[in-house]
C-alpha positions as CSV (number, residue, x, y, z in Angstrom):
1,X,16.9,-1.3,9.7
2,X,17.1,0.3,6.3
3,X,18.0,4.0,6.0
4,X,14.9,4.3,3.8
5,X,12.5,3.6,6.6
6,X,12.0,5.7,9.8
7,X,10.3,4.3,12.8
8,X,9.4,6.1,16.0
9,X,7.1,5.5,18.9
10,X,5.5,8.2,21.0
11,X,2.6,8.1,23.4
12,X,1.4,4.7,22.2
13,X,1.6,5.6,18.5
14,X,4.2,3.9,16.2
15,X,4.9,6.0,13.1
16,X,6.3,4.2,10.1
17,X,7.7,6.6,7.5
18,X,8.7,5.8,4.0
19,X,12.1,7.6,3.6
20,X,13.2,7.3,0.0
21,X,12.0,10.7,-1.3
22,X,14.4,10.9,-4.2
23,X,12.8,7.8,-5.7
24,X,9.2,8.8,-4.7
25,X,9.5,6.3,-1.9
26,X,9.5,3.3,-4.3
27,X,9.5,0.3,-2.0
28,X,12.6,-2.0,-1.8
29,X,12.8,-5.4,-0.3
30,X,14.5,-3.9,2.8
31,X,11.7,-1.3,3.2
32,X,9.1,-4.1,3.0
33,X,11.0,-6.3,5.4
34,X,11.5,-3.4,7.9
35,X,7.9,-2.3,7.8
36,X,6.6,-5.8,8.2
37,X,8.8,-6.4,11.2
38,X,7.6,-3.1,12.7
39,X,4.0,-4.0,12.3
40,X,4.7,-7.5,13.9
41,X,6.4,-5.7,16.8
42,X,3.5,-3.3,17.2
43,X,1.0,-6.1,17.3
44,X,2.9,-7.9,20.0
45,X,3.8,-4.8,22.1
46,X,1.0,-3.9,24.5
47,X,2.3,-0.3,24.8
48,X,1.8,0.3,21.1
49,X,-1.9,1.1,20.5
50,X,-2.0,2.6,17.0
51,X,0.3,2.6,13.9
52,X,0.5,5.6,11.6
53,X,1.9,5.3,8.0
54,X,3.5,8.5,6.6
55,X,6.2,9.5,4.2
56,X,9.0,11.9,3.6
57,X,9.0,14.2,0.5
58,X,6.2,14.9,-1.9
59,X,5.0,11.3,-2.5
60,X,3.5,8.7,-0.3
61,X,5.0,5.9,-2.3
62,X,5.3,5.1,-6.0
63,X,4.8,1.4,-5.1
64,X,7.2,-1.4,-5.9
65,X,10.7,-0.6,-7.1
66,X,10.3,-2.0,-10.6
67,X,13.9,-3.1,-10.7
68,X,13.0,-5.8,-8.1
69,X,10.1,-7.0,-10.4
70,X,12.3,-6.9,-13.5
71,X,15.0,-9.0,-11.7
72,X,12.4,-11.5,-10.7
73,X,11.1,-11.7,-14.2
74,X,14.6,-12.2,-15.6
75,X,15.5,-14.8,-12.9
76,X,18.5,-12.7,-11.9
77,X,17.5,-12.0,-8.3
78,X,19.0,-14.0,-5.5
79,X,16.3,-12.8,-3.1
80,X,12.6,-13.4,-3.1
81,X,10.5,-10.2,-3.3
82,X,9.4,-9.2,0.2
83,X,6.2,-7.4,-0.8
84,X,4.0,-10.4,0.0
85,X,5.2,-10.5,3.6
86,X,4.2,-6.8,4.0
87,X,0.8,-7.4,2.3
88,X,0.1,-10.4,4.6
89,X,1.2,-8.6,7.7
90,X,-0.8,-5.5,7.1
91,X,-3.9,-7.5,6.1
92,X,-4.0,-9.2,9.5
93,X,-2.7,-6.3,11.7
94,X,-5.1,-6.2,14.6
95,X,-4.7,-2.7,15.9
96,X,-5.9,0.6,14.5
97,X,-3.9,1.7,11.4
98,X,-3.9,5.3,10.2
99,X,-2.4,6.7,7.0
100,X,-1.4,10.2,5.9
101,X,-1.0,10.4,2.1
102,X,0.5,13.2,0.0
103,X,1.5,13.1,-3.6
104,X,1.3,9.8,-5.5
105,X,0.1,6.4,-4.0
106,X,0.7,3.9,-6.8
107,X,0.1,0.2,-6.9
108,X,0.7,-1.2,-3.4
109,X,1.0,2.4,-2.3
110,X,-2.8,2.6,-2.8
111,X,-3.8,-1.0,-2.0
112,X,-2.3,-0.8,1.4
113,X,-4.7,2.1,2.2
114,X,-7.6,-0.4,1.8
115,X,-6.2,-2.0,5.0
116,X,-6.0,1.2,6.9
117,X,-8.8,2.2,9.3
118,X,-8.5,6.0,8.9
119,X,-7.0,7.6,5.8
120,X,-6.1,11.3,5.5
121,X,-5.2,12.3,2.0
122,X,-4.1,15.5,0.2
123,X,-6.7,17.1,-2.1
124,X,-4.3,16.9,-5.1
125,X,-2.9,13.4,-4.3
126,X,-2.9,10.9,-7.1
127,X,-3.9,7.3,-6.3
128,X,-3.7,4.6,-8.9
129,X,-3.5,0.8,-9.3
130,X,-1.9,0.3,-12.8
131,X,-1.2,-3.4,-12.4
132,X,-2.6,-4.4,-15.8
133,X,-0.3,-1.7,-17.4
134,X,2.6,-3.8,-16.1
135,X,1.0,-7.1,-17.2
136,X,0.3,-8.0,-13.6
137,X,-2.8,-8.5,-11.5
138,X,-4.1,-6.8,-8.3
139,X,-2.7,-7.7,-4.9
140,X,-3.2,-7.1,-1.2
141,X,-6.8,-8.5,-1.5
142,X,-7.6,-5.4,-3.5
143,X,-9.4,-7.5,-6.1
144,X,-12.2,-7.8,-3.6
145,X,-11.6,-4.8,-1.3
146,X,-11.6,-2.1,-4.0
147,X,-14.9,-3.3,-5.7
148,X,-16.5,-3.5,-2.2
149,X,-15.6,0.2,-1.7
150,X,-16.4,1.7,-5.1
151,X,-18.2,-0.9,-7.1
152,X,-17.1,-3.3,-9.9
153,X,-17.4,-0.8,-12.8
154,X,-15.1,1.9,-11.3
155,X,-12.7,-0.7,-9.7
156,X,-12.2,-2.5,-13.0
157,X,-11.6,0.8,-14.8
158,X,-8.9,1.7,-12.2
159,X,-7.2,-1.7,-12.5
160,X,-7.5,-2.1,-16.3
161,X,-6.9,1.5,-17.5
162,X,-4.6,2.5,-14.7
163,X,-5.9,6.0,-14.5
164,X,-5.4,7.8,-11.2
165,X,-8.0,9.4,-9.0
166,X,-7.4,12.5,-6.9
167,X,-7.5,12.6,-3.1
168,X,-10.8,14.5,-3.3
169,X,-12.2,11.6,-5.4
170,X,-10.8,9.1,-3.0
171,X,-12.7,10.7,-0.2
172,X,-15.9,10.9,-2.3
173,X,-15.6,7.2,-3.2
174,X,-14.9,6.1,0.4
175,X,-11.3,5.2,0.0
176,X,-10.2,8.1,2.3
177,X,-11.9,9.6,5.3
178,X,-10.7,13.2,4.9
179,X,-9.0,15.2,2.2
180,X,-7.0,18.3,3.1
181,X,-4.4,20.7,1.7
182,X,-1.1,18.7,1.5
183,X,0.6,20.5,4.4
184,X,-2.2,19.6,6.7
185,X,-2.4,15.9,6.0
186,X,0.2,14.5,8.2
187,X,-0.6,16.7,11.2
188,X,-4.2,15.7,10.9
189,X,-3.3,12.0,10.7
190,X,-1.1,12.3,13.7
191,X,-3.9,13.9,15.7
192,X,-6.3,11.2,14.7
193,X,-3.8,8.5,15.7
194,X,-3.3,10.2,19.1
195,X,-7.1,10.2,19.6
196,X,-7.3,6.5,18.8
197,X,-4.5,5.8,21.2
198,X,-6.7,7.2,24.0
199,X,-9.7,4.9,23.2
200,X,-10.1,1.5,24.8
201,X,-7.8,-0.7,22.7
202,X,-9.7,-3.9,23.4
203,X,-12.9,-2.4,22.0
204,X,-11.1,-1.0,19.0
205,X,-9.5,-4.3,18.2
206,X,-12.8,-6.2,18.6
207,X,-14.6,-3.7,16.4
208,X,-11.9,-4.0,13.7
209,X,-12.0,-7.8,13.9
210,X,-15.8,-7.8,13.4
211,X,-15.6,-5.4,10.5
212,X,-12.6,-6.8,8.7
213,X,-12.3,-10.6,9.1
214,X,-8.7,-11.2,8.3
215,X,-9.1,-14.8,7.0
216,X,-11.2,-13.5,4.1
217,X,-8.4,-11.2,3.0
218,X,-5.7,-13.8,3.6
219,X,-7.5,-16.3,1.4
220,X,-7.8,-13.8,-1.4
221,X,-4.2,-12.7,-1.1
222,X,-3.1,-16.4,-1.4
223,X,-5.2,-16.7,-4.6
224,X,-3.9,-13.4,-6.0
225,X,-0.3,-14.4,-5.3
226,X,-0.6,-17.4,-7.5
227,X,-1.7,-15.3,-10.4
228,X,0.8,-12.6,-9.6
229,X,3.7,-15.0,-9.6
230,X,2.6,-16.4,-12.9
231,X,2.2,-12.9,-14.5
232,X,5.5,-11.7,-13.1
233,X,7.3,-14.4,-15.1
234,X,5.4,-13.8,-18.3
235,X,6.6,-12.4,-21.6
236,X,4.0,-9.6,-21.3
237,X,5.7,-8.5,-18.0
238,X,9.1,-8.7,-19.6
239,X,7.9,-6.3,-22.3
240,X,6.3,-4.0,-19.8
241,X,9.5,-3.7,-17.7
242,X,11.6,-3.3,-20.8
243,X,9.4,-0.5,-22.0
244,X,9.5,1.2,-18.7
245,X,13.3,1.0,-18.6
246,X,13.6,2.2,-22.2
247,X,11.0,5.0,-21.7
248,X,8.8,3.8,-24.5
249,X,5.2,2.5,-24.9
250,X,5.0,-1.2,-24.5
251,X,3.9,-3.3,-27.5
252,X,2.0,-6.3,-26.2
253,X,0.9,-7.5,-29.6
254,X,4.4,-9.1,-30.0
255,X,3.9,-11.4,-27.0
């Protein structure tokens, strides 16, 4: 297990904690792999009734570590990105999933919240899906899930302009259940997870299956992944990653 991921189980609740605070919990292949394996274990283990996603430090997660994307774009990586495994696993996870979100939730940091059943978020959190800014496309079935939540107009603006929304706006838009001061978020999320763990698990799982048919999301993820892989290898993406590395504004008119 990677040092950048903490996993503990208590009273039927598995807590998965992103633990790379010095990098705003940007997700590496090892973090994706470890989290996916944890969810797979939670699904199979009858003693685990709920999973809670949290983070160390002042950010939930800044999303993918862009060095992984850049290496994939350049063809210099010897390992396939593991993000799709995490996305697939979370989309079909069959037990209640709770999130406690403070600070930034960027890219997959936000789209994974669309697969959570209860989301507690800090008032001043910043949630964004700036895929187009990186010359990429939405993932994690967010291309259908986000418009379903907030409507096409606002979803397209979030994807295309990459502008963040606050935790308070996320609650207003139906992305989050509750917004709170930052220091209250994780305790509230833990309390909610404990309450869910005391409910009849079979009824919870059946309710979730009825409300969130996993095959619909898996089919969309498959379609998104084709576009994503193509965009990841594009000249536009190379320019976006170079601009990020060089701390400048990208110039897509050249590609």
